[in-house]
C-alpha positions as CSV (number, residue, x, y, z in Angstrom):
1,M,0.0,0.0,0.0
2,F,2.9,2.3,0.5
3,L,4.7,3.9,-2.4
4,G,6.6,1.0,-3.9
5,R,9.4,3.2,-5.2
6,A,10.2,6.7,-6.2
7,H,12.9,8.0,-8.4
8,L,12.9,11.8,-7.9
9,G,16.6,12.7,-8.5
10,S,17.4,16.2,-7.4
11,Y,13.7,16.7,-6.5
12,Q,14.0,14.3,-3.6
13,A,15.4,17.1,-1.4
14,L,12.4,19.3,-2.2
15,V,10.0,16.6,-1.1
16,D,12.0,16.0,2.1
17,D,11.8,19.7,2.8
18,A,8.0,19.7,2.3
19,L,7.7,16.7,4.6
20,A,9.7,18.5,7.2
21,R,7.4,21.5,6.9
22,L,4.4,19.3,7.4
23,Q,6.0,17.8,10.4
24,R,7.0,21.2,11.9
25,Q,3.5,22.5,11.4
26,D,1.9,19.4,12.8
27,A,-0.2,19.3,9.7
28,V,-1.2,15.7,9.8
29,R,-2.6,15.9,13.3
30,R,-4.3,19.2,12.5
31,L,-6.0,17.7,9.5
32,W,-7.4,14.9,11.6
33,L,-8.6,17.5,14.2
34,H,-10.4,19.5,11.5
35,D,-8.3,22.6,12.1
36,H,-9.5,24.9,9.3
37,T,-6.5,27.2,9.9
38,L,-4.4,24.6,8.1
39,W,-5.8,26.2,4.9
40,K,-7.7,29.5,5.7
41,Q,-8.6,31.7,8.6
42,E,-12.3,31.4,7.9
43,P,-13.9,27.9,8.5
44,T,-16.4,28.2,5.6
45,E,-16.6,25.0,3.6
46,I,-13.8,23.4,5.6
47,V,-15.0,22.3,9.0
48,D,-18.2,20.9,7.3
49,R,-16.2,19.1,4.5
50,L,-13.9,16.8,6.4
51,G,-16.3,13.9,7.1
52,W,-14.4,11.8,4.5
53,L,-11.6,11.3,7.1
54,R,-13.9,9.0,9.2
55,V,-16.6,8.0,6.7
56,T,-15.6,4.3,6.7
57,E,-16.7,4.0,10.3
58,G,-20.3,5.0,9.5
59,M,-20.3,3.1,6.2
60,R,-19.5,-0.2,7.9
61,R,-22.8,0.1,9.6
62,E,-24.5,0.5,6.2
63,V,-23.0,-2.5,4.5
64,A,-25.7,-5.1,5.6
65,G,-28.5,-2.7,4.5
66,L,-26.9,-2.0,1.2
67,R,-26.4,-5.7,0.5
68,D,-30.0,-6.4,1.3
69,F,-31.2,-3.6,-0.9
70,A,-29.0,-5.0,-3.8
71,R,-30.4,-8.5,-3.2
72,D,-34.0,-7.2,-3.4
73,V,-33.2,-5.3,-6.7
74,R,-31.9,-8.5,-8.2
75,R,-34.9,-10.5,-7.0
76,E,-37.3,-8.1,-8.6
77,G,-35.7,-8.6,-12.0
78,F,-34.1,-5.2,-12.6
79,R,-31.7,-5.7,-15.5
80,H,-30.1,-2.2,-15.5
81,A,-29.2,0.4,-13.0
82,V,-28.4,3.9,-14.3
83,V,-26.6,6.5,-12.1
84,L,-27.7,10.0,-13.0
85,G,-25.6,12.9,-11.8
86,M,-22.6,15.1,-12.4
87,G,-19.1,15.5,-11.0
88,G,-18.0,13.8,-7.8
89,S,-21.4,12.3,-7.3
90,V,-20.8,9.9,-10.2
91,L,-17.1,9.8,-11.0
92,G,-16.3,7.5,-8.1
93,A,-19.1,5.2,-9.2
94,E,-17.6,5.2,-12.7
95,A,-14.2,4.2,-11.4
96,L,-15.8,1.3,-9.4
97,R,-18.0,0.3,-12.4
98,Q,-15.0,-0.1,-14.7
99,A,-13.0,-2.0,-12.0
100,F,-15.6,-4.4,-10.8
101,G,-18.1,-4.7,-13.6
102,N,-21.1,-6.8,-12.6
103,T,-21.5,-10.2,-10.9
104,Q,-23.8,-12.7,-12.6
105,G,-27.4,-11.8,-11.9
106,S,-26.7,-8.2,-11.0
107,P,-28.1,-5.3,-13.0
108,A,-25.7,-3.8,-15.6
109,I,-24.5,-0.4,-14.4
110,A,-24.5,2.6,-16.6
111,I,-23.4,6.2,-15.8
112,L,-25.1,9.3,-17.4
113,D,-23.3,12.6,-16.8
114,S,-23.7,14.3,-20.1
115,T,-26.5,16.4,-21.6
116,V,-25.2,15.9,-25.2
117,P,-28.3,14.4,-26.9
118,A,-26.4,11.5,-28.5
119,W,-25.1,10.4,-25.1
120,V,-28.5,10.7,-23.5
121,A,-30.0,8.7,-26.5
122,A,-27.4,6.0,-26.2
123,V,-28.2,5.4,-22.5
124,T,-31.9,5.6,-23.2
125,Q,-31.7,3.0,-26.0
126,A,-29.6,0.7,-24.0
127,V,-32.1,0.2,-21.2
128,D,-35.7,-0.9,-20.8
129,P,-37.3,1.6,-18.3
130,A,-39.7,-1.1,-17.1
131,R,-36.7,-3.1,-15.8
132,T,-34.3,-0.3,-14.9
133,L,-33.5,1.3,-11.5
134,F,-32.4,4.9,-11.7
135,L,-30.0,6.3,-9.0
136,V,-30.6,10.0,-8.9
137,S,-27.3,11.0,-7.3
138,S,-26.5,14.5,-6.1
139,K,-25.3,16.2,-2.9
140,S,-27.4,19.2,-3.4
141,G,-30.1,17.9,-5.8
142,T,-30.3,21.3,-7.6
143,T,-28.1,20.9,-10.7
144,V,-29.9,21.5,-14.0
145,E,-28.3,18.4,-15.5
146,L,-29.6,16.1,-12.8
147,L,-33.1,17.4,-12.9
148,S,-33.1,17.2,-16.7
149,F,-32.0,13.6,-16.5
150,Y,-34.7,12.8,-13.9
151,R,-37.5,14.4,-15.8
152,H,-36.5,12.6,-19.0
153,F,-36.4,9.1,-17.5
154,R,-39.4,9.7,-15.2
155,R,-41.5,10.3,-18.3
156,L,-40.2,7.2,-20.1
157,T,-40.7,5.1,-17.0
158,E,-44.3,6.3,-16.5
159,D,-45.0,5.5,-20.1
160,A,-43.6,2.0,-19.5
161,V,-45.1,1.0,-16.2
162,G,-47.7,3.7,-15.4
163,P,-47.5,6.8,-13.2
164,G,-48.5,4.8,-10.1
165,K,-45.6,2.4,-10.3
166,A,-42.9,4.7,-11.8
167,G,-41.6,6.0,-8.4
168,G,-40.5,2.5,-7.5
169,H,-37.9,2.7,-10.3
170,F,-36.1,5.6,-8.7
171,V,-33.7,6.0,-5.8
172,A,-32.2,9.2,-4.5
173,I,-28.7,9.5,-2.9
174,T,-28.4,13.0,-1.4
175,D,-27.7,15.0,1.8
176,P,-30.4,15.4,4.4
177,S,-33.0,18.2,3.8
178,T,-32.1,18.9,0.2
179,P,-34.6,19.6,-2.6
180,L,-33.8,16.2,-4.0
181,E,-34.9,14.5,-0.7
182,R,-38.2,16.5,-0.9
183,L,-38.6,15.6,-4.6
184,A,-38.1,11.9,-3.8
185,Q,-40.7,11.9,-1.0
186,E,-43.2,13.8,-3.1
187,Q,-42.8,11.6,-6.1
188,G,-42.8,8.2,-4.4
189,F,-39.2,7.1,-4.9
190,R,-38.4,3.5,-3.8
191,R,-35.8,4.7,-1.4
192,V,-33.9,7.8,-0.2
193,F,-30.3,7.2,0.9
194,L,-29.1,10.1,3.0
195,N,-25.4,10.6,3.0
196,P,-23.4,12.3,5.7
197,Q,-23.6,16.0,4.9
198,D,-20.1,16.9,5.9
199,I,-18.5,15.3,2.8
200,G,-18.0,17.2,-0.4
201,G,-18.9,15.5,-3.7
202,R,-15.3,14.8,-4.9
203,Y,-14.4,13.3,-1.6
204,S,-17.5,11.1,-1.5
205,V,-16.5,7.9,-3.2
206,L,-16.3,5.9,0.0
207,S,-19.7,7.1,1.1
208,L,-23.1,6.0,-0.2
209,F,-22.4,7.8,-3.5
210,G,-19.9,5.1,-4.3
211,L,-21.0,2.2,-2.2
212,L,-24.6,1.9,-3.3
213,P,-23.6,1.5,-7.0
214,A,-20.8,-0.9,-5.8
215,A,-23.4,-3.0,-3.9
216,L,-25.6,-3.2,-7.0
217,M,-22.5,-4.4,-9.0
218,G,-22.0,-7.2,-6.4
219,A,-18.7,-5.9,-5.1
220,D,-17.5,-6.9,-1.7
221,L,-18.1,-3.8,0.3
222,E,-16.4,-5.1,3.4
223,A,-13.2,-5.8,1.5
224,L,-13.3,-2.3,-0.2
225,L,-13.7,-0.6,3.2
226,A,-11.1,-2.8,4.9
227,R,-8.5,-1.6,2.4
228,A,-9.6,2.0,2.9
229,D,-9.3,1.5,6.6
230,A,-5.8,0.1,6.3
231,M,-4.7,3.2,4.4
232,R,-6.6,5.4,6.8
233,G,-4.6,3.8,9.7
234,A,-1.3,4.3,7.9
235,C,-2.2,8.0,7.4
236,G,-3.3,8.4,11.0
237,P,-2.5,11.4,13.3
238,Q,0.1,9.3,15.1
239,T,2.2,8.7,12.0
240,Q,5.2,10.9,11.3
241,A,4.8,12.8,8.0
242,T,7.9,11.0,6.6
243,D,6.3,7.6,7.2
244,N,2.8,8.7,6.2
245,P,1.9,7.5,2.7
246,G,-0.8,10.2,2.1
247,A,1.5,12.9,3.4
248,W,4.3,11.7,1.3
249,L,2.2,11.8,-1.9
250,G,0.8,15.2,-1.0
251,A,4.2,16.6,-0.3
252,A,5.6,15.3,-3.6
253,M,2.7,16.6,-5.6
254,A,3.0,20.1,-4.1
255,A,6.8,20.3,-3.9
256,L,7.2,19.4,-7.5
257,A,4.3,21.7,-8.6
258,L,5.9,24.6,-6.8
259,R,9.1,24.0,-8.7
260,G,7.3,24.0,-12.1
261,R,6.5,20.3,-12.4
262,N,2.8,20.8,-12.0
263,K,1.7,18.4,-14.7
264,L,0.9,15.4,-12.6
265,T,0.8,12.6,-15.2
266,L,-1.1,9.5,-14.1
267,V,-0.2,6.2,-15.8
268,V,-2.8,3.8,-14.7
269,S,-3.2,0.1,-15.5
270,P,-6.0,-0.5,-18.1
271,A,-8.4,-2.4,-15.9
272,I,-8.6,0.6,-13.5
273,A,-8.1,3.4,-16.0
274,S,-11.2,5.3,-14.8
275,F,-9.4,5.9,-11.5
276,G,-7.6,8.5,-13.4
277,L,-10.8,10.3,-14.3
278,W,-11.8,10.3,-10.6
279,A,-8.4,11.5,-9.5
280,E,-8.4,14.2,-12.2
281,Q,-11.5,15.8,-10.7
282,L,-10.3,15.5,-7.2
283,I,-6.9,17.2,-7.9
284,A,-8.1,19.8,-10.5
285,E,-11.1,21.0,-8.6
286,S,-9.3,21.0,-5.2
287,T,-6.1,22.8,-6.2
288,G,-7.0,24.9,-9.3
289,K,-7.7,28.3,-7.8
290,E,-6.1,31.6,-6.9
291,G,-3.9,31.3,-10.0
292,K,-2.3,28.1,-8.6
293,G,-2.9,24.4,-9.2
294,I,-1.8,21.0,-10.0
295,V,-2.8,19.9,-13.6
296,P,-3.7,16.2,-13.5
297,V,-3.0,14.5,-16.8
298,A,-5.1,11.3,-17.2
299,G,-5.4,8.9,-20.1
300,E,-2.7,10.5,-22.2
301,P,-1.1,8.2,-24.8
302,L,2.4,7.0,-23.9
303,A,5.2,8.6,-26.0
304,S,9.0,8.5,-26.2
305,P,10.8,10.5,-23.4
306,A,11.7,13.2,-26.0
307,A,8.0,14.2,-26.1
308,Y,7.9,15.3,-22.5
309,G,9.0,18.7,-21.2
310,D,10.5,19.5,-17.8
311,D,7.1,20.2,-16.2
312,R,6.1,16.6,-15.5
313,F,5.8,14.4,-12.4
314,F,4.8,10.8,-13.3
315,V,2.8,8.6,-10.9
316,R,2.3,5.0,-11.9
317,L,-0.7,3.0,-10.5
318,R,0.1,-0.6,-11.4
319,L,-2.5,-3.3,-10.9
320,E,-0.9,-6.7,-10.4
321,G,-1.8,-9.1,-13.1
322,D,-3.0,-6.5,-15.6
323,D,-1.5,-5.7,-19.0
324,N,1.4,-3.7,-17.7
325,V,4.2,-4.4,-20.2
326,S,4.3,-1.3,-22.3
327,A,3.7,1.1,-19.3
328,D,6.4,-0.6,-17.2
329,R,8.8,-0.2,-20.1
330,M,7.9,3.5,-20.4
331,M,8.4,4.1,-16.7
332,D,11.9,2.6,-17.0
333,S,12.7,4.8,-20.0
334,L,11.4,7.9,-18.2
335,T,13.4,7.2,-15.1
336,A,16.5,6.7,-17.2
337,A,15.8,10.0,-18.9
338,G,15.8,11.8,-15.5
339,Q,12.1,12.4,-15.2
340,P,10.7,12.2,-11.6
341,V,8.7,9.0,-11.3
342,A,6.8,7.4,-8.4
343,A,5.1,4.0,-8.5
344,I,2.2,2.6,-6.5
345,G,1.3,-1.1,-6.6
346,L,-2.2,-2.5,-6.2
347,R,-2.5,-6.1,-5.3
348,D,-6.0,-6.4,-6.7
349,R,-9.0,-4.2,-7.5
350,Y,-10.0,-3.8,-3.9
351,D,-6.9,-1.8,-3.2
352,L,-8.8,1.0,-4.9
353,G,-10.3,1.5,-1.5
354,A,-6.9,2.4,-0.1
355,E,-6.1,4.6,-3.1
356,F,-9.3,6.6,-2.8
357,F,-8.3,7.5,0.7
358,R,-4.6,8.1,0.0
359,W,-5.3,10.5,-2.8
360,E,-8.0,12.4,-0.8
361,F,-5.6,12.8,2.1
362,A,-2.7,13.7,-0.2
363,T,-4.8,16.3,-2.1
364,A,-5.9,18.0,1.2
365,L,-2.3,18.3,2.3
366,A,-1.1,19.5,-1.1
367,G,-3.7,22.2,-0.9
368,H,-2.1,23.3,2.4
369,L,1.4,23.4,0.9
370,L,0.1,25.3,-2.1
371,G,-1.8,27.8,0.0
372,V,-5.3,27.1,-1.5
373,H,-8.7,26.0,-0.1
374,P,-9.1,22.4,-1.3
375,F,-12.8,22.0,-0.5
376,D,-14.5,24.8,-2.4
377,Q,-15.1,25.3,-6.2
378,P,-15.9,28.9,-6.9
379,D,-15.5,28.7,-10.7
380,V,-17.7,25.6,-11.0
381,Q,-20.5,27.7,-9.5
382,G,-19.7,30.5,-11.9
383,A,-20.1,28.1,-14.9
384,K,-23.5,26.9,-13.5
385,E,-24.6,30.6,-13.3
386,A,-23.4,31.3,-16.8
387,T,-25.5,28.4,-18.1
388,D,-28.6,29.6,-16.3
389,R,-28.2,33.1,-17.8
390,L,-27.9,31.7,-21.3
391,L,-31.0,29.5,-20.8
392,A,-32.9,32.5,-19.5
393,R,-31.9,34.4,-22.7
394,R,-33.1,31.4,-24.7
395,R,-36.5,31.6,-23.0
396,N,-36.8,35.3,-23.5
397,F,-35.5,35.7,-27.0
398,G,-35.9,32.2,-28.5
399,S,-32.2,31.5,-29.2
400,L,-28.8,31.4,-27.7
401,P,-26.3,34.2,-28.6
402,G,-23.8,33.8,-31.3
403,V,-20.3,32.5,-30.6
404,G,-18.4,35.3,-32.2
405,S,-14.8,34.9,-33.5
406,A,-12.6,32.2,-32.2
407,T,-9.0,31.1,-32.9
408,N,-8.3,27.9,-34.8
409,L,-6.2,25.1,-33.4
410,Q,-3.0,25.9,-35.4
411,E,-3.1,29.6,-34.2
412,L,-3.7,28.4,-30.7
413,L,-0.8,26.0,-30.7
414,G,1.4,28.7,-32.2
415,Q,1.1,30.4,-28.8
416,A,2.4,27.4,-26.9
417,R,5.2,28.1,-24.4
418,P,7.2,25.7,-22.3
419,G,5.0,24.7,-19.3
420,D,1.7,25.1,-21.2
421,Y,-0.8,22.3,-21.8
422,L,-3.5,21.7,-24.3
423,A,-6.9,21.1,-22.8
424,I,-9.3,19.4,-25.3
425,M,-12.9,20.0,-24.2
426,A,-15.1,17.8,-26.4
427,Y,-18.9,18.4,-26.1
428,L,-19.4,15.1,-28.0
429,H,-20.7,11.6,-27.3
430,Q,-17.8,9.5,-26.1
431,A,-17.2,6.4,-28.2
432,P,-14.2,4.2,-28.8
433,E,-13.5,5.6,-32.3
434,L,-13.7,9.1,-31.0
435,D,-11.4,8.3,-28.1
436,Q,-8.9,6.9,-30.5
437,A,-9.0,10.0,-32.8
438,L,-8.6,12.3,-29.9
439,S,-5.8,10.2,-28.5
440,E,-3.9,10.5,-31.8
441,L,-4.4,14.3,-31.7
442,R,-3.0,14.4,-28.2
443,L,0.0,12.3,-29.3
444,R,0.8,14.5,-32.3
445,V,0.6,17.6,-30.1
446,M,2.8,16.1,-27.4
447,T,5.4,15.0,-30.0
448,K,5.5,18.3,-31.9
449,Y,5.2,20.9,-29.2
450,R,6.4,19.0,-26.1
451,I,3.5,20.1,-24.0
452,A,1.1,18.1,-21.8
453,T,-2.4,17.3,-23.1
454,T,-5.7,16.7,-21.2
455,L,-9.0,15.5,-22.5
456,G,-12.4,16.2,-20.9
457,Y,-15.9,15.4,-22.3
458,G,-18.3,18.2,-21.7
459,P,-20.3,19.1,-19.8
460,R,-18.8,16.6,-17.4
461,L,-15.6,18.7,-17.3
462,L,-17.5,21.7,-16.0
463,H,-17.8,19.9,-12.7
464,S,-14.2,18.7,-12.8
465,T,-11.3,20.3,-14.6
466,G,-13.4,23.4,-15.3
467,Q,-12.4,24.8,-11.9
468,L,-8.7,24.4,-12.8
469,H,-9.2,25.8,-16.3
470,K,-10.6,29.1,-15.0
471,G,-9.0,29.4,-11.5
472,G,-5.7,27.7,-12.0
473,P,-2.4,29.0,-13.6
474,N,-2.8,30.6,-17.0
475,Q,-0.9,27.8,-18.7
476,G,-3.8,26.3,-20.7
477,L,-4.4,26.3,-24.4
478,F,-8.1,25.4,-24.6
479,L,-9.7,23.7,-27.6
480,Q,-13.5,23.5,-27.4
481,I,-15.1,21.0,-29.8
482,T,-18.8,21.0,-30.4
483,Q,-21.0,19.3,-32.9
484,S,-24.4,19.7,-34.5
485,H,-27.0,17.4,-33.1
486,A,-28.2,14.9,-35.7
487,Q,-31.2,14.1,-33.5
488,D,-32.2,16.2,-30.5
489,I,-34.3,15.1,-27.5
490,P,-37.1,17.2,-25.9
491,L,-36.6,18.0,-22.3
492,S,-39.8,17.2,-20.4
493,G,-41.3,20.3,-18.7
494,E,-39.1,22.8,-20.6
495,E,-39.3,24.8,-23.8
496,Y,-35.7,23.8,-24.7
497,T,-34.1,20.5,-25.6
498,F,-31.1,18.5,-24.3
499,G,-29.2,19.9,-27.3
500,T,-30.0,23.5,-26.3
501,L,-28.9,22.7,-22.7
502,A,-25.6,21.2,-23.9
503,D,-25.0,24.1,-26.3
504,A,-25.7,26.6,-23.5
505,Q,-23.2,24.9,-21.2
506,A,-20.5,24.9,-23.9
507,L,-21.1,28.5,-24.8
508,G,-21.1,29.5,-21.1
509,D,-17.8,27.7,-20.6
510,L,-16.3,29.4,-23.7
511,H,-17.4,32.9,-22.5
512,A,-16.0,32.3,-19.0
513,L,-12.6,31.2,-20.4
514,Q,-12.5,34.2,-22.7
515,A,-13.5,36.6,-19.9
516,G,-10.7,35.1,-17.8
517,G,-8.1,35.9,-20.4
518,R,-7.5,32.3,-21.3
519,R,-6.3,31.3,-24.8
520,V,-9.2,29.5,-26.5
521,A,-9.9,28.0,-29.9
522,R,-13.2,26.5,-31.0
523,M,-14.3,24.0,-33.6
524,H,-17.9,23.2,-34.5
525,L,-18.3,20.0,-36.4
526,A,-21.0,18.7,-38.6
527,A,-23.0,15.8,-37.2
528,G,-21.5,12.4,-38.1
529,Y,-18.1,13.8,-39.2
530,A,-16.3,14.2,-35.8
531,V,-14.0,11.2,-36.1
532,R,-13.0,11.8,-39.7
533,L,-12.3,15.5,-39.1
534,L,-10.3,14.9,-35.9
535,R,-8.1,12.4,-37.7
536,R,-7.4,15.0,-40.4
537,L,-6.7,17.6,-37.8
538,A,-4.2,15.2,-36.1
539,E,-2.5,14.7,-39.4
540,E,-2.2,18.5,-40.0
541,V,-0.7,19.0,-36.5
542,G,1.9,16.4,-37.3
543,E,3.0,18.0,-40.5
């Protein structure tokens, strides 16, 4: 569970200094004591956001009930379970879904966290509402995406089983006394699972937001929590910072970022690749503010050492028994080239429980060392408000405003400086061919410009890396990709469609980036041509 090895070269002294600082400041013990002055003088959104430190204690008491609930769902013949939500409320579930899949007889789990009509349609077409359980998952229960998803599937379920029985196909996971809890009670949901309210969304994977979907998958919750508890004990207040695995990682992340190596590049075994997506949100949204931040790089294609600049810190998460040959070889070549590299070994998938806790703990302490508040997300809220304004304009005037002029990709990349990164923001339906085309584009950019690349699908990214994009260091080159909607989907109870909502979110994000002085390019693609055009774009970059 501890860092298996680290090759940091001259940066080892910086990490040692950061650990010594944590020790002098009694930072580990103060974190466990919920001392808000570790980050800010005001306690707002700190003292009521540290429940993740002890969440496993309460969750152990929930295991039997979660197991019984999952058994009843199987007995009633539900074939699918769809988690509806955004950001931290669903990304942990996605990491667990990829790692554990489904045991025989359990409902197949799907995640919906995109308003792009093609994505909504794909999930809609994959399930039979009459045999599907919908998990409406949100800490606040107020996000426009969540309520849109709910209204869409509620209508379909009522059509399939009748209004009187539809409520039995819905479950809410939320905090006490939220609008979502009230909605669930009013509309006859099968069950409301109330989560501890002192846990922020991106720190909630080991709470009901992650464990209820895991129970439906048939995962062994006791084993998952036991691994988390083992790491929790190793990171405890009695452990010296130098011997504390979470403190070590946090010190390394922050110390290297402060020296210019703020592109934390995660190289994750294929069977647990979605862990990178979860960690990306945790790190980006927690540290990307006040002009500071660690830029998590997840899912980037592997390249030769010559493609990497001197702004990287590589962390390898290696699952024993997975397909690790190419990544192991790459880590060896990066170490030989003098890049700072750390490696974490996972014995099996249940060690994810330990890693969830380790990375949460590390991120909280990295926030202290960087001097930022790791539990708020001011620019995420700003993006929500921008979308609301645009939708209000749509209601009043019948259309969204025009985009205006935007730089193209070649002009954008022409502005690249050492230490920059390209952030691809794709408001598209994720599919294997599209992933491959975007991966090739990333590889060409890395090779030619020697800058890091990130990829986020919108509007998911608004609740994740969007905070870093707007509040972090001005090192990003932002490429927004949108597409015409071949087939749109009406949004029940609204005058606009899912396509209008997705377009408003993309436009609001674009305006916010431009207003913040960020370097932005935009591409709007014709429906059905995204893969072909992106492949051509990758070829042009490589010329």
